[in-house]
C-alpha positions as CSV (number, residue, x, y, z in Angstrom):
1,M,121.1,97.9,132.6
2,S,118.3,98.4,134.6
3,L,114.8,99.5,133.7
4,R,112.7,102.0,134.9
5,R,108.7,103.0,134.9
6,L,108.4,106.5,134.3
7,L,104.5,106.4,133.1
8,D,101.7,105.3,134.4
9,E,103.5,103.5,138.3
10,P,107.3,104.9,138.3
11,G,109.0,102.0,139.9
12,A,111.8,99.9,139.0
13,T,110.5,96.9,136.1
14,T,111.4,94.6,133.4
15,V,110.8,93.6,129.8
16,E,108.6,91.0,130.4
17,E,106.4,92.2,133.4
18,E,105.9,95.0,131.1
19,V,104.9,93.3,128.1
20,G,103.6,89.8,130.2
21,R,100.4,92.7,131.4
22,L,99.2,93.8,127.4
23,G,97.1,91.1,126.7
24,L,97.4,92.2,123.1
25,V,95.4,88.7,122.0
26,D,92.1,89.7,123.9
27,L,92.1,93.0,122.1
28,A,91.1,91.5,118.7
29,H,89.1,93.1,116.5
30,G,85.9,91.0,115.0
31,D,86.9,91.5,111.2
32,R,90.8,91.8,112.2
33,P,93.8,91.5,114.7
34,Y,95.0,93.8,117.0
35,V,97.5,95.5,114.8
36,V,100.6,97.0,117.4
37,T,104.2,98.5,115.9
38,N,107.7,98.2,117.1
39,F,109.8,100.6,116.1
40,V,113.7,102.3,116.7
41,V,115.0,105.7,115.9
42,T,117.2,108.6,116.7
43,A,116.6,111.5,118.7
44,D,116.8,113.2,115.2
45,G,114.0,110.3,114.2
46,R,116.5,108.3,111.7
47,A,114.7,104.4,111.3
48,T,117.7,103.0,109.9
49,L,121.9,103.7,109.8
50,Q,123.6,102.1,107.2
51,G,120.5,101.0,106.3
52,R,119.4,98.5,108.8
53,S,117.7,99.6,111.9
54,G,119.8,97.4,114.4
55,P,122.4,99.7,115.1
56,I,120.3,102.1,116.4
57,G,118.6,100.3,119.5
58,S,120.3,98.7,122.5
59,S,120.0,95.6,124.0
60,I,117.1,96.3,126.1
61,D,115.3,97.6,122.8
62,T,116.3,93.9,121.2
63,A,114.7,92.4,124.3
64,M,111.6,94.6,124.1
65,L,110.8,93.6,120.8
66,V,111.5,89.4,121.2
67,A,109.2,89.7,124.0
68,L,106.5,91.3,121.8
69,R,106.8,88.5,119.7
70,A,106.1,86.3,122.5
71,V,102.9,87.6,122.8
72,A,101.3,88.1,120.0
73,D,100.3,85.6,117.1
74,A,102.2,86.8,114.1
75,V,104.7,89.0,113.0
76,M,104.6,91.6,109.9
77,I,107.3,92.4,107.9
78,G,108.0,94.0,104.4
79,A,109.9,93.2,101.5
80,G,112.7,95.9,102.0
81,T,113.1,95.1,105.9
82,M,113.6,91.5,105.3
83,R,116.3,92.0,102.4
84,A,118.1,94.3,104.7
85,E,117.5,91.9,107.7
86,R,117.4,88.8,106.7
87,Y,115.2,87.1,109.4
88,G,115.5,84.2,110.8
89,R,113.3,82.1,112.9
90,A,111.3,85.1,115.0
91,L,112.0,83.1,118.6
92,K,115.2,81.5,118.6
93,D,114.8,80.2,122.1
94,P,113.1,76.6,122.5
95,A,112.0,78.1,126.1
96,K,110.3,81.0,124.7
97,R,108.3,78.7,122.2
98,A,107.5,76.6,125.5
99,A,106.0,79.3,127.1
100,R,104.2,80.6,124.1
101,E,102.3,76.9,123.8
102,R,101.6,77.0,127.4
103,N,99.6,80.0,126.8
104,G,97.5,79.0,124.2
105,L,99.9,80.3,121.5
106,E,101.6,78.8,118.5
107,P,105.3,77.8,119.3
108,D,106.2,80.1,116.5
109,P,104.4,83.3,116.0
110,L,103.3,83.4,112.1
111,M,105.8,85.3,109.6
112,V,103.9,87.3,107.3
113,L,106.1,89.6,104.8
114,V,104.7,92.0,102.4
115,S,105.8,91.8,99.1
116,G,104.5,93.6,96.0
117,R,107.0,91.6,93.7
118,L,107.8,88.4,95.7
119,D,111.4,89.7,95.4
120,L,111.9,88.4,98.2
121,P,115.9,86.9,100.1
122,W,114.5,83.2,99.5
123,D,118.8,81.9,101.2
124,A,117.6,83.9,104.1
125,P,117.2,82.1,107.7
126,L,113.5,82.5,107.6
127,F,113.2,79.9,104.7
128,T,116.4,77.4,105.1
129,E,115.3,76.9,109.0
130,G,111.8,75.3,108.1
131,G,110.4,76.8,112.0
132,G,106.8,77.9,111.9
133,H,105.1,79.1,109.1
134,V,105.2,82.6,106.5
135,V,102.4,83.7,104.8
136,V,103.3,86.3,101.9
137,F,100.9,88.5,100.4
138,T,101.8,90.0,96.8
139,A,100.7,91.4,93.5
140,S,103.2,89.0,91.2
141,A,102.4,85.9,89.8
142,A,105.5,84.9,89.7
143,E,105.8,81.6,91.9
144,A,107.7,80.9,95.0
145,P,110.5,78.8,94.8
146,S,110.2,75.9,97.5
147,T,111.6,76.4,100.7
148,A,112.8,74.2,104.0
149,T,109.6,76.6,105.7
150,P,105.9,76.1,104.6
151,V,105.4,79.5,102.3
152,E,101.3,80.2,101.8
153,V,101.3,83.1,98.9
154,V,98.4,85.1,99.2
155,R,97.7,87.3,95.9
156,H,96.2,90.6,95.3
157,P,96.9,91.2,92.1
158,D,95.5,94.9,91.9
159,G,98.3,95.4,94.6
160,V,98.6,94.3,98.0
161,D,95.0,95.5,100.0
162,L,96.1,95.6,103.6
163,A,93.1,95.7,105.0
164,D,91.8,92.7,103.0
165,A,95.3,90.9,104.1
166,L,94.3,91.8,108.0
167,R,91.3,90.3,107.3
168,H,92.3,87.3,105.7
169,L,94.7,86.2,108.7
170,R,91.8,86.9,111.4
171,A,89.7,84.7,109.3
172,E,91.8,81.8,108.3
173,H,94.6,81.7,110.7
174,G,92.9,82.9,113.6
175,V,95.2,86.0,114.2
176,R,94.5,88.2,116.8
177,A,97.0,90.1,117.4
178,L,100.2,91.3,115.1
179,L,103.3,92.9,115.6
180,C,104.4,95.3,112.4
181,E,108.0,95.4,112.7
182,G,108.4,97.2,109.1
183,G,109.5,99.2,107.4
184,P,108.9,102.4,107.6
185,H,106.6,102.5,103.8
186,L,104.6,99.5,105.3
187,H,104.0,101.4,108.9
188,G,103.1,104.8,106.7
189,N,100.7,102.2,104.7
190,L,98.7,100.7,107.9
191,I,98.9,104.0,109.7
192,R,96.9,106.0,106.3
193,A,94.7,102.7,106.2
194,D,93.7,103.0,109.8
195,L,95.1,99.6,110.8
196,V,97.5,100.7,113.9
197,D,96.0,100.5,117.1
198,E,99.2,101.2,119.5
199,L,102.8,102.4,118.5
200,F,106.1,100.7,120.9
201,I,108.3,103.5,120.0
202,T,112.0,103.2,121.8
203,L,114.1,106.7,121.4
204,A,117.9,105.8,121.6
205,P,119.9,108.4,122.9
206,K,122.0,108.8,119.5
207,L,121.7,111.1,116.5
208,G,122.1,109.8,113.1
209,G,122.5,112.5,110.8
210,G,122.6,112.3,107.1
211,E,119.3,110.9,105.3
212,G,117.1,108.2,105.5
213,P,114.0,107.2,106.2
214,G,111.6,108.2,109.3
215,L,108.8,106.4,111.7
216,A,106.5,106.2,108.5
217,S,108.4,107.3,105.3
218,G,105.7,107.8,102.8
219,L,103.0,109.0,104.8
220,P,101.0,112.5,103.7
221,E,101.7,115.0,106.0
222,H,98.9,114.9,108.6
223,E,98.3,115.7,112.2
224,R,97.4,112.4,114.1
225,P,97.5,112.7,117.8
226,L,98.7,110.6,120.2
227,E,98.1,109.2,123.8
228,L,101.0,108.6,126.0
229,K,100.1,105.3,127.2
230,A,102.9,103.9,129.1
231,L,107.0,105.5,129.2
232,L,110.3,103.4,130.9
233,E,114.1,104.2,130.5
234,A,117.0,102.6,130.5
235,D,120.1,104.6,130.6
236,G,119.1,107.2,128.7
237,E,117.1,105.2,126.4
238,L,113.4,105.9,126.2
239,F,110.9,103.2,125.5
240,A,107.1,104.5,125.1
241,R,104.1,103.1,124.5
242,Y,101.4,105.3,122.3
243,G,97.9,104.8,121.7
244,F,95.7,107.3,118.8
245,V,93.4,109.7,120.1
246,A,90.2,109.6,118.5
247,Q,89.6,112.3,116.7
248,T,86.2,114.6,116.4
249,P,84.7,114.2,113.1
């Protein structure tokens, strides 16, 4: 499939070219990472089919996700997404890990999980393959099991405070750019706390029907204007990059 840039400079392009010019790590805030989110949704707004996001997007959508992982210091997901998708190593290709090192990044992005009850699939490849490092923010006092992949547990007894979590990642792990891959509830909570800087949204040319989570489930109804920064297209699938419009008090 060929990828076309529709906005801002129309023409043929590639995923690598588009992501390579983002410079996300240079946009870090002083006290927290620069946060971008990546989601694929159907034309009728479904964020999952059969409980997973994987069936919605194309191979180019997957390539976009992997490319964003490759330029971020950390990748954040919620416990529900971890249970549904059973993540493994964020970057499986050794060449991509080597390219990160050449660019001054750790070979593996830090994997960040938010799990209120520490209810995680500890037998998933992310924990058993031994690659990279995982940080889990939780309200639970339970102990994590021993895993092949190093896991740091950060406890917020009164409930995970996402702003504090991001400050911890910036101060303790040097995270400058963080990619959130969901799920919708985590995404909604980040937006509610005004912690999202940009949204990368893939609109798949298909209908999902039924009932299920949208892009930001649980977010109270409130208009949040967005600015379209870039738009790509491949075989009817649209890849949009949005920033939030600053609102006058």
